[in-house]
C-alpha positions as CSV (number, residue, x, y, z in Angstrom):
1,M,119.9,83.2,105.7
2,S,119.6,84.2,109.4
3,T,118.8,81.4,111.8
4,H,116.1,83.6,113.4
5,A,113.2,85.4,111.9
6,E,111.4,88.4,113.3
7,V,107.6,88.0,112.7
8,A,105.3,91.0,113.4
9,F,101.6,90.6,113.7
10,S,99.0,93.4,113.6
11,F,95.4,92.3,114.1
12,V,92.4,94.5,113.6
13,V,89.4,93.4,115.7
14,G,86.3,94.9,117.3
15,R,86.3,98.5,116.4
16,R,89.4,97.9,114.2
17,S,92.0,99.0,116.6
18,A,95.4,97.5,116.0
19,C,97.0,95.3,118.6
20,P,100.5,94.8,117.4
21,A,103.1,92.4,118.9
22,T,106.5,91.2,117.8
23,V,107.9,87.8,118.6
24,R,111.3,86.4,117.6
25,V,111.2,82.7,116.8
26,S,113.6,80.1,115.4
27,E,112.7,79.3,111.8
28,R,113.0,75.6,112.7
29,F,110.2,75.8,115.2
30,S,108.2,78.7,113.9
31,V,105.2,76.8,112.7
32,R,104.8,74.8,115.9
33,F,105.4,77.8,118.1
34,L,103.0,80.0,116.3
35,S,100.2,77.4,116.3
36,G,100.5,77.2,120.0
37,I,100.7,80.9,120.8
38,L,98.4,82.3,118.2
39,P,95.1,81.5,120.0
40,I,96.5,83.0,123.2
41,F,97.7,86.1,121.4
42,L,94.4,86.6,119.7
43,T,92.5,86.4,122.9
44,A,94.8,88.9,124.6
45,C,94.6,91.2,121.6
46,H,90.8,91.1,121.5
47,A,90.6,91.8,125.2
48,H,92.9,94.8,124.8
49,S,91.0,96.3,121.8
50,A,87.6,95.7,123.3
51,R,88.2,98.1,126.2
52,P,87.1,101.7,125.4
53,S,89.4,104.5,126.6
54,Q,88.8,105.8,130.0
55,G,90.8,109.0,129.3
56,K,89.5,112.5,128.5
57,L,88.6,113.0,124.9
58,W,90.4,116.4,124.6
59,E,93.6,115.0,126.1
60,E,93.8,112.2,123.5
61,F,93.6,114.5,120.4
62,S,96.9,114.7,118.6
63,G,97.8,117.8,116.5
64,E,100.7,115.9,115.1
65,K,98.5,113.1,113.8
66,A,96.1,115.6,112.3
67,F,99.0,117.3,110.6
68,A,100.2,114.0,109.2
69,H,96.8,113.6,107.5
70,V,97.0,117.1,106.1
71,Q,100.5,116.4,104.7
72,H,99.2,113.2,103.0
73,L,96.4,115.1,101.3
74,I,98.7,117.9,100.2
75,D,101.1,115.4,98.7
76,L,98.3,114.4,96.3
77,G,98.3,118.0,94.9
78,P,95.2,120.0,93.9
79,R,92.0,118.2,94.6
80,P,89.2,119.8,92.7
81,P,85.9,117.9,92.1
82,A,86.0,115.1,89.6
83,S,89.8,114.9,89.6
84,D,92.0,111.9,90.0
85,A,93.5,113.5,93.1
86,I,90.2,113.9,94.8
87,E,89.4,110.3,94.2
88,K,92.7,109.3,95.8
89,S,91.8,111.6,98.7
90,R,88.4,109.9,99.0
91,D,90.1,106.5,99.2
92,Y,92.5,107.8,101.9
93,I,89.7,109.3,104.0
94,D,87.6,106.2,103.6
95,N,90.5,103.9,104.7
96,Q,91.4,106.0,107.7
97,L,87.9,106.2,108.9
98,R,87.4,102.4,108.6
99,L,90.6,101.8,110.5
100,S,89.1,104.0,113.3
101,G,86.0,101.9,113.4
102,W,83.7,103.9,111.2
103,Q,81.4,102.7,108.4
104,V,81.6,104.9,105.3
105,A,78.9,105.5,102.6
106,R,79.5,107.5,99.4
107,Q,76.7,110.0,98.5
108,S,77.3,110.5,94.8
109,F,75.4,113.0,92.7
110,T,75.7,115.3,89.7
111,D,75.0,119.0,89.6
112,N,75.1,121.8,87.1
113,T,78.0,124.2,87.5
114,P,79.4,127.1,85.4
115,R,81.6,124.4,83.8
116,G,78.8,122.1,83.0
117,K,77.6,119.0,84.8
118,V,80.1,117.8,87.4
119,G,80.0,114.6,89.6
120,F,80.5,115.1,93.3
121,V,80.8,112.6,96.2
122,N,80.1,113.3,99.9
123,L,81.5,110.8,102.4
124,I,79.2,110.0,105.3
125,A,80.4,107.9,108.2
126,R,78.7,106.4,111.3
127,F,80.5,104.4,114.0
128,H,80.6,100.7,113.6
129,G,78.1,98.8,115.7
130,Q,75.9,101.8,116.4
131,G,72.8,99.6,116.0
132,N,69.8,101.5,117.2
133,A,71.8,104.3,118.9
134,T,70.5,107.7,118.2
135,V,72.7,109.7,115.9
136,S,72.1,113.4,116.8
137,F,75.2,115.5,116.0
138,L,77.1,116.3,112.8
139,L,80.8,116.9,112.4
140,C,81.7,118.2,109.0
141,S,84.5,119.4,106.7
142,H,85.0,119.9,103.0
143,Y,87.8,118.0,101.3
144,D,87.8,119.5,97.8
145,T,90.1,122.4,96.7
146,K,89.0,125.3,94.6
147,T,89.5,125.0,90.8
148,F,92.1,127.3,89.3
149,D,93.4,127.4,85.8
150,T,96.4,129.7,86.4
151,I,97.8,128.7,89.8
152,R,98.6,125.4,91.6
153,F,96.3,125.5,94.6
154,V,96.8,122.6,97.1
155,G,94.6,124.0,99.9
156,A,96.7,123.1,102.8
157,N,94.6,125.2,105.2
158,D,91.5,125.5,103.0
159,G,90.2,122.0,102.7
160,G,93.3,120.2,104.1
161,S,93.5,121.3,107.7
162,S,89.8,120.7,108.5
163,T,89.9,117.3,106.9
164,G,93.0,116.2,108.8
165,L,91.5,117.5,112.0
166,L,88.2,115.6,111.5
167,L,90.1,112.4,110.7
168,E,92.0,112.7,114.0
169,L,88.7,113.4,115.8
170,A,87.3,110.3,114.3
171,R,90.2,108.3,115.7
172,V,89.8,109.7,119.2
173,L,86.0,109.3,119.1
174,G,86.5,105.7,118.1
175,Q,88.1,105.1,121.5
176,H,84.8,106.4,123.1
177,P,82.1,104.3,121.5
178,N,79.3,105.8,123.6
179,L,80.2,109.3,122.2
180,A,80.9,108.1,118.7
181,A,77.5,106.4,118.4
182,Q,75.9,109.8,118.6
183,I,77.8,111.3,115.8
184,E,77.7,111.4,112.0
185,L,80.8,112.5,110.1
186,V,80.4,114.3,106.8
187,F,83.1,115.2,104.3
188,F,81.6,117.5,101.8
189,D,82.7,117.6,98.1
190,G,82.2,120.8,96.0
191,E,82.3,123.4,98.8
192,E,84.2,125.8,96.5
193,A,82.4,128.0,93.9
194,Y,83.7,127.9,90.4
195,E,82.9,131.6,90.0
196,N,81.1,133.2,92.8
197,F,79.1,131.8,95.7
198,S,75.4,131.8,94.9
199,G,72.4,129.6,95.2
200,S,73.6,127.6,92.3
201,D,77.4,127.9,92.6
202,G,79.4,126.6,95.5
203,L,78.4,124.5,98.5
204,Y,77.4,121.7,96.1
205,G,77.9,118.9,98.6
206,S,76.3,120.5,101.6
207,R,73.3,121.8,99.6
208,Y,72.7,118.3,98.3
209,F,73.2,116.7,101.7
210,A,70.7,119.2,103.2
211,R,68.1,118.5,100.5
212,Q,68.2,114.8,101.3
213,L,67.7,115.5,105.0
214,E,65.1,118.3,104.7
215,G,62.0,117.6,106.8
216,K,62.0,114.6,109.1
217,G,65.6,113.6,108.5
218,A,66.9,117.0,109.8
219,K,64.9,116.6,113.1
220,Q,67.2,113.9,114.4
221,F,70.1,116.3,114.6
222,R,70.2,118.7,117.5
223,G,73.3,120.4,116.1
224,G,76.6,120.3,114.2
225,I,80.0,121.7,113.8
226,L,81.7,122.6,110.5
227,F,85.5,122.9,110.5
228,D,87.1,125.1,107.8
229,M,90.6,126.6,107.7
230,V,91.6,125.6,111.2
231,G,95.4,125.1,110.8
232,D,96.8,128.6,110.3
233,R,100.1,129.0,112.1
234,S,98.8,132.4,113.3
235,L,95.6,131.0,114.6
236,D,92.6,133.2,115.2
237,I,89.3,131.3,115.1
238,T,86.6,133.7,114.0
239,L,83.0,132.5,114.5
240,P,80.6,134.1,112.1
241,L,78.1,136.7,113.3
242,G,74.8,135.0,113.6
243,S,76.3,131.7,114.9
244,P,73.9,129.7,117.1
245,A,74.3,131.6,120.4
246,Q,74.3,128.8,122.9
247,M,76.8,126.7,120.8
248,A,79.1,129.7,120.5
249,H,78.9,130.3,124.2
250,D,79.8,126.7,124.9
251,I,82.7,126.7,122.5
252,F,84.1,129.9,124.2
253,T,83.5,128.2,127.6
254,S,85.4,125.1,126.4
255,A,88.3,127.3,125.2
256,D,88.3,129.0,128.6
257,A,88.5,125.7,130.4
258,L,91.6,124.7,128.4
259,K,93.1,128.2,128.8
260,L,92.9,128.7,125.0
261,R,90.2,131.5,124.9
262,S,92.6,134.0,123.3
263,Y,92.4,132.0,120.0
264,F,88.6,132.3,119.7
265,S,86.6,135.4,118.8
266,Y,83.8,136.6,116.5
267,F,84.2,137.6,112.9
268,D,82.7,141.0,112.0
269,R,80.1,139.6,109.6
270,E,78.4,136.4,108.5
271,I,80.2,133.9,106.4
272,T,78.8,131.7,103.6
273,D,80.1,128.2,104.1
274,D,78.9,124.6,104.3
275,H,77.1,125.3,107.6
276,T,74.7,127.6,105.7
277,P,72.5,124.9,104.1
278,L,72.4,123.0,107.4
279,N,71.2,126.0,109.4
280,S,68.6,126.6,106.7
281,I,66.9,123.3,107.3
282,G,66.9,123.7,111.0
283,I,70.1,122.1,112.2
284,P,72.0,124.7,114.3
285,T,75.5,124.4,113.0
286,L,78.6,126.3,114.1
287,D,81.3,127.3,111.6
288,I,84.6,127.0,113.3
289,I,86.8,128.9,110.9
290,D,89.9,131.2,110.8
291,F,88.8,133.5,108.1
292,D,91.7,135.9,108.8
293,F,94.1,133.9,106.5
294,A,96.3,135.9,104.2
295,W,96.8,133.1,101.7
296,W,93.1,132.3,101.2
297,H,92.6,131.1,97.6
298,T,96.2,131.8,96.6
299,A,99.1,129.5,95.6
300,G,100.6,130.4,99.0
301,D,98.1,128.1,100.8
302,T,100.8,125.5,101.4
303,I,101.8,123.2,104.1
304,D,104.3,125.6,105.7
305,K,101.3,127.8,106.6
306,V,99.8,125.1,108.7
307,S,101.0,123.9,112.2
308,A,100.3,120.9,114.4
309,E,100.0,123.3,117.3
310,S,97.0,125.1,115.7
311,L,95.3,121.8,114.9
312,Q,95.9,120.7,118.5
313,I,94.3,123.9,119.9
314,V,91.1,123.6,117.7
315,G,90.9,119.8,118.1
316,A,91.2,119.9,121.9
317,V,88.6,122.6,122.2
318,A,86.2,120.8,119.9
319,A,86.7,117.6,121.8
320,Y,86.1,119.3,125.1
321,Y,82.9,120.8,123.7
322,L,81.7,117.4,122.4
323,A,82.3,115.6,125.7
324,E,81.2,118.3,128.1
325,F,78.3,120.0,126.2
326,A,77.1,118.5,122.9
327,L,77.0,114.8,123.8
328,K,76.0,115.0,127.4
């Protein structure tokens, strides 16, 4: 046995930010040494974690970290509603959010589908310690993948990219408690239709979420952003026609400010997506989506079609918009 031991500590305090330190101590004196240094270490760690970031939100977003989340989800395989894989993805999302300081609730419900009754679960998160802070803005993604019987569909871009991006935004926002306190994160289940999008097929999670908010509940939100298919290596974000005009203008302005305007344009028609039920109850919600994706709903929607650079572009522009427009 070695005469020395390397002992690593990682404490989670405050908003659950890790404060790691490594000390090398002689085994002979380890207990005495640790009992003396531990209170000092904890105090220093708490002081470090309690300080919110003073940096710029958009400069702290990491496309590489977002990509790592996408990779983890893809490694689980296809994630259709009510599958073992989607339950594992729920656990992963839940854990990552909690590590970033968010409290997570599961909104479970059952709905009729062309394949009978299916159970769905939306994940809803608010920042730890929000107290009586006014939550007024939604950030959303769907995390399910479309059900196919004949192909293996892992949804790297469609479902994976937006979820990875939103998890990274959650981490960055967690370093800015005043901003995070104004936000509700929603990960929708059941976005995909089993047959064709209609009033009773597809958008299961967002339709249910909207029904629970309809009326007074919706009035607390002044807006929202839905992310969907945002990781395409050949990025071309295509805001749907009919997007909330001021929000679209501010997104374009944010892209301009970061010299990324060439990646953002309008689509040539409206798009049915999880933003649709939110807009219908009076929450102006922008769908940030790259609908020009050749592998949409094919077995080719794999991780090699997604890039950290594309996630970086969308994440930075969204973070700039949140800090400079939405949460002012």
